All heavy atoms as a GROMACS GRO file, in nm:
protein
  402
    1MET      N    1   0.087  -0.121  -0.002
    1MET     CA    2  -0.003  -0.001  -0.002
    1MET      C    3   0.088   0.121   0.000
    1MET      O    4   0.195   0.127   0.059
    1MET     CB    5  -0.092   0.001   0.130
    1MET     CG    6  -0.203  -0.095   0.106
    1MET     SD    7  -0.323  -0.077   0.250
    1MET     CE    8  -0.259  -0.197   0.365
    2ASP      N    9   0.037   0.233  -0.060
    2ASP     CA   10   0.121   0.348  -0.079
    2ASP      C   11   0.109   0.432   0.051
    2ASP      O   12   0.009   0.432   0.128
    2ASP     CB   13   0.064   0.440  -0.199
    2ASP     CG   14   0.077   0.374  -0.329
    2ASP    OD1   15   0.186   0.315  -0.345
    2ASP    OD2   16  -0.010   0.392  -0.413
    3LYS      N   17   0.217   0.510   0.072
    3LYS     CA   18   0.221   0.599   0.190
    3LYS      C   19   0.178   0.729   0.135
    3LYS      O   20   0.198   0.760   0.016
    3LYS     CB   21   0.365   0.604   0.253
    3LYS     CG   22   0.404   0.469   0.314
    3LYS     CD   23   0.545   0.486   0.365
    3LYS     CE   24   0.590   0.351   0.423
    3LYS     NZ   25   0.727   0.353   0.480
    4TYR      N   26   0.136   0.817   0.221
    4TYR     CA   27   0.084   0.956   0.186
    4TYR      C   28   0.156   1.055   0.282
    4TYR      O   29   0.158   1.030   0.399
    4TYR     CB   30  -0.068   0.965   0.188
    4TYR     CG   31  -0.132   0.898   0.072
    4TYR    CD1   32  -0.141   0.755   0.067
    4TYR    CD2   33  -0.188   0.974  -0.030
    4TYR    CE1   34  -0.204   0.694  -0.029
    4TYR    CE2   35  -0.238   0.908  -0.146
    4TYR     CZ   36  -0.254   0.767  -0.142
    4TYR     OH   37  -0.315   0.714  -0.249
    5ARG      N   38   0.203   1.166   0.225
    5ARG     CA   39   0.267   1.273   0.302
    5ARG      C   40   0.183   1.399   0.312
    5ARG      O   41   0.132   1.438   0.200
    5ARG     CB   42   0.402   1.307   0.237
    5ARG     CG   43   0.487   1.407   0.322
    5ARG     CD   44   0.624   1.444   0.246
    5ARG     NE   45   0.599   1.514   0.137
    5ARG     CZ   46   0.588   1.645   0.130
    5ARG    NH1   47   0.586   1.716   0.235
    5ARG    NH2   48   0.574   1.707   0.016
    6CYS      N   49   0.168   1.448   0.422
    6CYS     CA   50   0.101   1.573   0.448
    6CYS      C   51   0.192   1.689   0.385
    6CYS      O   52   0.307   1.705   0.424
    6CYS     CB   53   0.073   1.604   0.591
    6CYS     SG   54  -0.003   1.763   0.630
    7GLN      N   55   0.135   1.773   0.300
    7GLN     CA   56   0.205   1.880   0.225
    7GLN      C   57   0.223   1.994   0.323
    7GLN      O   58   0.303   2.080   0.297
    7GLN     CB   59   0.140   1.917   0.106
    7GLN     CG   60   0.118   1.813   0.002
    7GLN     CD   61   0.039   1.856  -0.124
    7GLN    OE1   62   0.087   1.943  -0.199
    7GLN    NE2   63  -0.074   1.792  -0.143
    8ILE      N   64   0.156   1.999   0.436
    8ILE     CA   65   0.163   2.102   0.534
    8ILE      C   66   0.276   2.082   0.634
    8ILE      O   67   0.365   2.159   0.645
    8ILE     CB   68   0.035   2.125   0.607
    8ILE    CG1   69  -0.085   2.147   0.512
    8ILE    CG2   70   0.051   2.248   0.705
    8ILE    CD1   71  -0.074   2.267   0.423
    9CYS      N   72   0.273   1.970   0.692
    9CYS     CA   73   0.381   1.942   0.804
    9CYS      C   74   0.476   1.833   0.777
    9CYS      O   75   0.572   1.812   0.844
    9CYS     CB   76   0.302   1.918   0.932
    9CYS     SG   77   0.227   1.753   0.951
   10GLY      N   78   0.457   1.749   0.664
   10GLY     CA   79   0.551   1.644   0.637
   10GLY      C   80   0.511   1.509   0.709
   10GLY      O   81   0.580   1.408   0.676
   11TYR      N   82   0.396   1.492   0.785
   11TYR     CA   83   0.360   1.370   0.844
   11TYR      C   84   0.345   1.264   0.731
   11TYR      O   85   0.282   1.295   0.630
   11TYR     CB   86   0.231   1.386   0.915
   11TYR     CG   87   0.172   1.267   0.966
   11TYR    CD1   88   0.213   1.196   1.080
   11TYR    CD2   89   0.062   1.216   0.907
   11TYR    CE1   90   0.158   1.072   1.123
   11TYR    CE2   91  -0.009   1.091   0.956
   11TYR     CZ   92   0.045   1.028   1.059
   11TYR     OH   93  -0.015   0.906   1.092
   12ILE      N   94   0.389   1.149   0.752
   12ILE     CA   95   0.363   1.031   0.662
   12ILE      C   96   0.259   0.944   0.710
   12ILE      O   97   0.274   0.898   0.828
   12ILE     CB   98   0.500   0.957   0.640
   12ILE    CG1   99   0.611   1.054   0.595
   12ILE    CG2  100   0.468   0.843   0.542
   12ILE    CD1  101   0.594   1.102   0.440
   13TYR      N  102   0.151   0.928   0.636
   13TYR     CA  103   0.050   0.829   0.668
   13TYR      C  104   0.097   0.689   0.616
   13TYR      O  105   0.101   0.680   0.493
   13TYR     CB  106  -0.090   0.858   0.626
   13TYR     CG  107  -0.179   0.747   0.662
   13TYR    CD1  108  -0.231   0.725   0.795
   13TYR    CD2  109  -0.224   0.653   0.562
   13TYR    CE1  110  -0.308   0.619   0.824
   13TYR    CE2  111  -0.307   0.548   0.594
   13TYR     CZ  112  -0.348   0.532   0.734
   13TYR     OH  113  -0.428   0.417   0.758
   14ASP      N  114   0.121   0.597   0.701
   14ASP     CA  115   0.171   0.460   0.652
   14ASP      C  116   0.061   0.358   0.683
   14ASP      O  117   0.022   0.335   0.803
   14ASP     CB  118   0.299   0.417   0.733
   14ASP     CG  119   0.352   0.288   0.684
   14ASP    OD1  120   0.283   0.215   0.620
   14ASP    OD2  121   0.467   0.262   0.725
   15PRO      N  122  -0.008   0.312   0.583
   15PRO     CA  123  -0.125   0.214   0.604
   15PRO      C  124  -0.080   0.090   0.683
   15PRO      O  125  -0.173   0.039   0.758
   15PRO     CB  126  -0.163   0.179   0.464
   15PRO     CG  127  -0.087   0.263   0.376
   15PRO     CD  128   0.018   0.325   0.444
   16GLU      N  129   0.037   0.053   0.680
   16GLU     CA  130   0.075  -0.070   0.765
   16GLU      C  131   0.075  -0.034   0.907
   16GLU      O  132   0.063  -0.123   0.988
   16GLU     CB  133   0.219  -0.112   0.720
   16GLU     CG  134   0.229  -0.169   0.581
   16GLU     CD  135   0.365  -0.210   0.538
   16GLU    OE1  136   0.447  -0.231   0.634
   16GLU    OE2  137   0.376  -0.241   0.424
   17GLU      N  138   0.090   0.094   0.949
   17GLU     CA  139   0.083   0.135   1.088
   17GLU      C  140  -0.064   0.188   1.127
   17GLU      O  141  -0.090   0.189   1.250
   17GLU     CB  142   0.190   0.238   1.108
   17GLU     CG  143   0.329   0.191   1.092
   17GLU     CD  144   0.438   0.294   1.119
   17GLU    OE1  145   0.402   0.413   1.153
   17GLU    OE2  146   0.546   0.283   1.082
   18GLY      N  147  -0.131   0.249   1.038
   18GLY     CA  148  -0.256   0.316   1.074
   18GLY      C  149  -0.230   0.441   1.146
   18GLY      O  150  -0.124   0.500   1.134
   19ASP      N  151  -0.335   0.484   1.220
   19ASP     CA  152  -0.318   0.609   1.301
   19ASP      C  153  -0.391   0.584   1.435
   19ASP      O  154  -0.504   0.606   1.448
   19ASP     CB  155  -0.380   0.723   1.227
   19ASP     CG  156  -0.386   0.847   1.303
   19ASP    OD1  157  -0.311   0.867   1.414
   19ASP    OD2  158  -0.463   0.945   1.275
   20SER      N  159  -0.314   0.533   1.526
   20SER     CA  160  -0.369   0.497   1.660
   20SER      C  161  -0.436   0.616   1.737
   20SER      O  162  -0.536   0.601   1.807
   20SER     CB  163  -0.277   0.424   1.740
   20SER     OG  164  -0.156   0.512   1.768
   21SER      N  165  -0.388   0.746   1.704
   21SER     CA  166  -0.438   0.853   1.783
   21SER      C  167  -0.579   0.885   1.737
   21SER      O  168  -0.650   0.952   1.797
   21SER     CB  169  -0.341   0.978   1.750
   21SER     OG  170  -0.339   1.016   1.621
   22SER      N  171  -0.614   0.841   1.615
   22SER     CA  172  -0.754   0.860   1.558
   22SER      C  173  -0.838   0.729   1.550
   22SER      O  174  -0.942   0.729   1.500
   22SER     CB  175  -0.745   0.915   1.415
   22SER     OG  176  -0.670   1.044   1.416
   23GLY      N  177  -0.776   0.633   1.610
   23GLY     CA  178  -0.846   0.499   1.617
   23GLY      C  179  -0.849   0.427   1.479
   23GLY      O  180  -0.935   0.342   1.456
   24VAL      N  181  -0.755   0.457   1.393
   24VAL     CA  182  -0.746   0.393   1.259
   24VAL      C  183  -0.661   0.269   1.271
   24VAL      O  184  -0.540   0.287   1.305
   24VAL     CB  185  -0.692   0.490   1.151
   24VAL    CG1  186  -0.682   0.422   1.024
   24VAL    CG2  187  -0.785   0.611   1.138
   25ALA      N  188  -0.711   0.153   1.236
   25ALA     CA  189  -0.637   0.026   1.257
   25ALA      C  190  -0.519   0.018   1.154
   25ALA      O  191  -0.531   0.064   1.049
   25ALA     CB  192  -0.733  -0.090   1.247
   26ALA      N  193  -0.422  -0.056   1.197
   26ALA     CA  194  -0.307  -0.089   1.094
   26ALA      C  195  -0.373  -0.179   0.987
   26ALA      O  196  -0.469  -0.250   0.999
   26ALA     CB  197  -0.209  -0.170   1.168
   27GLY      N  198  -0.327  -0.141   0.865
   27GLY     CA  199  -0.380  -0.212   0.750
   27GLY      C  200  -0.488  -0.130   0.672
   27GLY      O  201  -0.543  -0.186   0.572
   28THR      N  202  -0.526  -0.010   0.723
   28THR     CA  203  -0.621   0.069   0.658
   28THR      C  204  -0.561   0.158   0.552
   28THR      O  205  -0.477   0.238   0.582
   28THR     CB  206  -0.686   0.164   0.771
   28THR    OG1  207  -0.740   0.081   0.872
   28THR    CG2  208  -0.793   0.251   0.701
   29SER      N  209  -0.603   0.133   0.429
   29SER     CA  210  -0.538   0.214   0.320
   29SER      C  211  -0.586   0.366   0.333
   29SER      O  212  -0.689   0.392   0.392
   29SER     CB  213  -0.583   0.159   0.188
   29SER     OG  214  -0.726   0.185   0.156
   30PHE      N  215  -0.516   0.456   0.265
   30PHE     CA  216  -0.556   0.590   0.281
   30PHE      C  217  -0.697   0.619   0.221
   30PHE      O  218  -0.777   0.684   0.274
   30PHE     CB  219  -0.449   0.680   0.192
   30PHE     CG  220  -0.466   0.816   0.211
   30PHE    CD1  221  -0.418   0.892   0.313
   30PHE    CD2  222  -0.527   0.894   0.111
   30PHE    CE1  223  -0.431   1.027   0.336
   30PHE    CE2  224  -0.546   1.037   0.119
   30PHE     CZ  225  -0.494   1.100   0.239
   31ASP      N  226  -0.724   0.542   0.117
   31ASP     CA  227  -0.861   0.554   0.054
   31ASP      C  228  -0.977   0.513   0.151
   31ASP      O  229  -1.080   0.557   0.130
   31ASP     CB  230  -0.868   0.476  -0.087
   31ASP     CG  231  -0.780   0.533  -0.192
   31ASP    OD1  232  -0.745   0.653  -0.177
   31ASP    OD2  233  -0.740   0.455  -0.277
   32GLN      N  234  -0.940   0.427   0.242
   32GLN     CA  235  -1.037   0.376   0.331
   32GLN      C  236  -1.062   0.476   0.454
   32GLN      O  237  -1.153   0.458   0.536
   32GLN     CB  238  -0.999   0.252   0.382
   32GLN     CG  239  -1.013   0.135   0.282
   32GLN     CD  240  -0.966  -0.005   0.327
   32GLN    OE1  241  -0.864  -0.012   0.398
   32GLN    NE2  242  -1.039  -0.105   0.305
   33LEU      N  243  -0.973   0.574   0.471
   33LEU     CA  244  -0.981   0.663   0.576
   33LEU      C  245  -1.114   0.744   0.581
   33LEU      O  246  -1.157   0.771   0.454
   33LEU     CB  247  -0.868   0.764   0.583
   33LEU     CG  248  -0.722   0.712   0.618
   33LEU    CD1  249  -0.621   0.813   0.600
   33LEU    CD2  250  -0.721   0.659   0.765
   34PRO      N  251  -1.182   0.771   0.681
   34PRO     CA  252  -1.306   0.855   0.663
   34PRO      C  253  -1.277   0.984   0.603
   34PRO      O  254  -1.166   1.039   0.615
   34PRO     CB  255  -1.344   0.868   0.819
   34PRO     CG  256  -1.263   0.781   0.899
   34PRO     CD  257  -1.140   0.739   0.816
   35ASP      N  258  -1.370   1.046   0.541
   35ASP     CA  259  -1.357   1.172   0.465
   35ASP      C  260  -1.322   1.279   0.563
   35ASP      O  261  -1.259   1.377   0.524
   35ASP     CB  262  -1.483   1.201   0.392
   35ASP     CG  263  -1.507   1.122   0.271
   35ASP    OD1  264  -1.413   1.065   0.226
   35ASP    OD2  265  -1.624   1.106   0.233
   36ASP      N  266  -1.361   1.276   0.689
   36ASP     CA  267  -1.341   1.380   0.792
   36ASP      C  268  -1.203   1.352   0.863
   36ASP      O  269  -1.172   1.415   0.961
   36ASP     CB  270  -1.455   1.406   0.881
   36ASP     CG  271  -1.482   1.277   0.968
   36ASP    OD1  272  -1.425   1.163   0.947
   36ASP    OD2  273  -1.570   1.291   1.062
   37TRP      N  274  -1.125   1.246   0.835
   37TRP     CA  275  -1.000   1.220   0.888
   37TRP      C  276  -0.907   1.353   0.877
   37TRP      O  277  -0.897   1.404   0.770
   37TRP     CB  278  -0.938   1.100   0.835
   37TRP     CG  279  -0.812   1.057   0.895
   37TRP    CD1  280  -0.784   0.988   1.017
   37TRP    CD2  281  -0.668   1.091   0.848
   37TRP    NE1  282  -0.653   0.977   1.038
   37TRP    CE2  283  -0.574   1.047   0.939
   37TRP    CE3  284  -0.629   1.158   0.733
   37TRP    CZ2  285  -0.443   1.046   0.919
   37TRP    CZ3  286  -0.489   1.169   0.718
   37TRP    CH2  287  -0.400   1.114   0.800
   38LYS      N  288  -0.823   1.377   0.975
   38LYS     CA  289  -0.738   1.487   0.978
   38LYS      C  290  -0.591   1.442   1.002
   38LYS      O  291  -0.582   1.346   1.084
   38LYS     CB  292  -0.778   1.600   1.074
   38LYS     CG  293  -0.921   1.650   1.047
   38LYS     CD  294  -0.923   1.749   0.944
   38LYS     CE  295  -1.065   1.815   0.941
   38LYS     NZ  296  -1.122   1.830   0.819
   39CYS      N  297  -0.491   1.513   0.955
   39CYS     CA  298  -0.359   1.485   0.999
   39CYS      C  299  -0.347   1.494   1.151
   39CYS      O  300  -0.392   1.586   1.206
   39CYS     CB  301  -0.270   1.586   0.927
   39CYS     SG  302  -0.094   1.571   0.976
   40PRO      N  303  -0.282   1.392   1.216
   40PRO     CA  304  -0.272   1.392   1.360
   40PRO      C  305  -0.176   1.501   1.400
   40PRO      O  306  -0.175   1.532   1.520
   40PRO     CB  307  -0.227   1.252   1.387
   40PRO     CG  308  -0.174   1.203   1.266
   40PRO     CD  309  -0.240   1.268   1.159
   41ILE      N  310  -0.096   1.546   1.323
   41ILE     CA  311   0.004   1.650   1.357
   41ILE      C  312  -0.052   1.802   1.348
   41ILE      O  313  -0.050   1.872   1.438
   41ILE     CB  314   0.134   1.635   1.288
   41ILE    CG1  315   0.194   1.498   1.299
   41ILE    CG2  316   0.248   1.743   1.325
   41ILE    CD1  317   0.231   1.450   1.441
   42CYS      N  318  -0.097   1.834   1.224
   42CYS     CA  319  -0.133   1.970   1.200
   42CYS      C  320  -0.283   1.991   1.175
   42CYS      O  321  -0.326   2.099   1.162
   42CYS     CB  322  -0.050   2.023   1.086
   42CYS     SG  323  -0.102   1.958   0.920
   43GLY      N  324  -0.355   1.881   1.167
   43GLY     CA  325  -0.508   1.896   1.136
   43GLY      C  326  -0.545   1.922   0.996
   43GLY      O  327  -0.658   1.936   0.966
   44ALA      N  328  -0.446   1.896   0.908
   44ALA     CA  329  -0.488   1.918   0.755
   44ALA      C  330  -0.580   1.814   0.716
   44ALA      O  331  -0.575   1.695   0.770
   44ALA     CB  332  -0.356   1.915   0.677
   45GLY      N  333  -0.666   1.839   0.626
   45GLY     CA  334  -0.755   1.745   0.561
   45GLY      C  335  -0.688   1.642   0.469
   45GLY      O  336  -0.580   1.666   0.414
   46LYS      N  337  -0.759   1.544   0.430
   46LYS     CA  338  -0.705   1.439   0.334
   46LYS      C  339  -0.664   1.502   0.201
   46LYS      O  340  -0.568   1.451   0.137
   46LYS     CB  341  -0.810   1.335   0.305
   46LYS     CG  342  -0.824   1.228   0.419
   46LYS     CD  343  -0.940   1.140   0.396
   46LYS     CE  344  -0.894   1.047   0.267
   46LYS     NZ  345  -1.003   0.934   0.246
   47ASP      N  346  -0.721   1.614   0.165
   47ASP     CA  347  -0.693   1.670   0.031
   47ASP      C  348  -0.545   1.743   0.039
   47ASP      O  349  -0.498   1.784  -0.066
   47ASP     CB  350  -0.796   1.776   0.000
   47ASP     CG  351  -0.814   1.886   0.095
   47ASP    OD1  352  -0.783   1.869   0.210
   47ASP    OD2  353  -0.864   1.999   0.052
   48GLN      N  354  -0.488   1.753   0.158
   48GLN     CA  355  -0.360   1.810   0.165
   48GLN      C  356  -0.247   1.709   0.166
   48GLN      O  357  -0.139   1.735   0.190
   48GLN     CB  358  -0.348   1.895   0.294
   48GLN     CG  359  -0.440   2.016   0.291
   48GLN     CD  360  -0.411   2.108   0.191
   48GLN    OE1  361  -0.293   2.152   0.158
   48GLN    NE2  362  -0.514   2.164   0.119
   49PHE      N  363  -0.276   1.585   0.137
   49PHE     CA  364  -0.185   1.473   0.125
   49PHE      C  365  -0.154   1.428  -0.014
   49PHE      O  366  -0.238   1.440  -0.106
   49PHE     CB  367  -0.242   1.350   0.204
   49PHE     CG  368  -0.226   1.360   0.354
   49PHE    CD1  369  -0.316   1.445   0.425
   49PHE    CD2  370  -0.139   1.287   0.421
   49PHE    CE1  371  -0.303   1.456   0.561
   49PHE    CE2  372  -0.124   1.290   0.562
   49PHE     CZ  373  -0.211   1.380   0.626
   50GLU      N  374  -0.032   1.398  -0.033
   50GLU     CA  375   0.006   1.341  -0.170
   50GLU      C  376   0.072   1.207  -0.162
   50GLU      O  377   0.140   1.174  -0.047
   50GLU     CB  378   0.110   1.437  -0.223
   50GLU     CG  379   0.246   1.456  -0.151
   50GLU     CD  380   0.331   1.562  -0.211
   50GLU    OE1  381   0.295   1.622  -0.318
   50GLU    OE2  382   0.444   1.577  -0.169
   51ARG      N  383   0.055   1.124  -0.256
   51ARG     CA  384   0.106   0.985  -0.253
   51ARG      C  385   0.252   0.990  -0.266
   51ARG      O  386   0.315   1.069  -0.344
   51ARG     CB  387   0.039   0.905  -0.359
   51ARG     CG  388   0.081   0.763  -0.361
   51ARG     CD  389   0.013   0.672  -0.461
   51ARG     NE  390  -0.007   0.747  -0.580
   51ARG     CZ  391  -0.099   0.704  -0.676
   51ARG    NH1  392  -0.168   0.591  -0.659
   51ARG    NH2  393  -0.117   0.773  -0.791
   52GLN      N  394   0.312   0.904  -0.203
   52GLN     CA  395   0.463   0.897  -0.197
   52GLN      C  396   0.509   0.780  -0.291
   52GLN      O  397   0.456   0.673  -0.308
   52GLN     CB  398   0.522   0.869  -0.062
   52GLN     CG  399   0.503   0.978   0.026
   52GLN     CD  400   0.581   1.103  -0.008
   52GLN    OE1  401   0.700   1.118   0.010
   52GLN    NE2  402   0.506   1.198  -0.078
   0.00000   0.00000   0.00000
């Protein structure tokens, strides 16, 4: 699965790790994240992420 980088703060969303701070389980692809999911570092929306 592809990783995605926040263009605002540089946070990398890695699907293999998920996002425990938001309750997103490991193995959740970026496309499966809820539409209202935000970057856990800066709060940017999914539209501010680019595939790596």
